[in-house]
C-alpha positions in Angstrom: -49.3 118.4 36.8 -51.8 116.8 34.4 -52.3 113.2 33.3 -53.0 113.1 29.5 -54.4 109.8 28.1 -54.2 109.4 24.3 -53.7 107.2 21.4 -50.6 107.7 19.2 -51.3 111.3 18.2 -49.6 114.6 18.7 -50.3 116.4 22.0 -49.2 119.5 23.9 -48.5 119.1 27.6 -46.7 121.0 30.4 -43.5 120.2 32.2 -44.2 117.5 34.8 -47.3 116.1 33.0 -47.7 112.4 32.4 -48.6 111.2 28.9 -50.4 107.8 28.8 -50.3 106.3 25.3 -52.7 103.4 24.5 -52.1 101.1 21.6 -54.1 97.9 20.8 -52.3 94.6 21.3 -53.5 91.1 20.8 -53.0 88.5 23.5 -50.6 86.5 21.3 -47.2 86.2 22.8 -45.7 86.3 19.3 -45.8 90.2 18.9 -45.8 93.2 21.3 -45.4 96.9 21.2 -42.1 98.4 22.3 -40.4 101.9 22.2 -38.0 102.6 19.4 -37.4 106.3 20.0 -38.1 108.6 22.9 -37.1 112.3 22.8 -34.6 113.5 25.4 -37.2 115.7 27.1 -39.4 112.7 27.9 -38.8 109.8 30.4 -40.5 106.4 30.0 -42.0 105.8 33.4 -43.9 102.5 33.1 -45.3 100.0 30.6 -48.3 97.8 31.2 -50.6 95.4 29.3 -54.3 95.8 30.0 -56.3 92.7 29.0 -59.6 93.0 27.2 -62.8 92.8 29.2 -64.1 90.5 26.5 -63.7 86.9 27.7 -63.7 85.5 24.2 -60.5 84.0 22.7 -58.5 86.4 20.6 -59.9 89.6 22.2 -57.5 92.5 21.9 -56.1 94.3 24.9 -54.0 97.4 25.2 -50.4 98.1 25.8 -50.1 101.4 27.8 -46.9 103.4 27.9 -46.5 106.1 30.6 -44.1 109.0 29.8 -43.2 112.0 32.0 -42.5 115.4 30.4 -39.2 116.6 31.9 -38.3 119.7 29.9 -39.7 122.1 27.2 -39.4 121.3 23.6 -40.8 119.2 20.9 -40.0 115.5 21.4 -40.7 112.4 19.4 -42.1 109.1 20.5 -41.9 106.1 18.2 -43.4 102.8 19.0 -43.3 99.7 17.0 -45.0 96.3 17.1 -42.3 93.7 16.9 -42.3 90.0 16.4 -40.0 88.2 18.9 -37.9 87.4 15.8 -37.4 91.2 15.7 -39.4 91.8 12.6 -41.4 95.0 12.5 -45.2 94.4 12.1 -46.5 98.0 12.6 -45.5 101.4 13.7 -47.0 104.4 15.6 -45.4 107.8 15.8 -46.4 111.0 17.6 -44.9 114.3 18.8 -45.2 115.7 22.3 -44.7 119.5 22.7 -43.9 120.4 26.3 -44.7 124.1 26.9 
């Protein structure tokens, strides 16, 4: 089993591998990244926010999504940055091929 760390870009992994997807996110509590679509061969395992090491106000951290590859196939992951009012601010899409 491997642990693959990536931004939102297409990857090929094996069954049982963990895919760690990093997307930039500000420290504002008005917007945050969330999942909008996860293929059936993947399981969302965990979501974390990693704050910036920069101590200045407004520094951007990262939202990290952890997915586990459960079965072979080509599976989508769609993330979107949403305002708390549920307005879409940005999107990130990728495809995971599990071989």
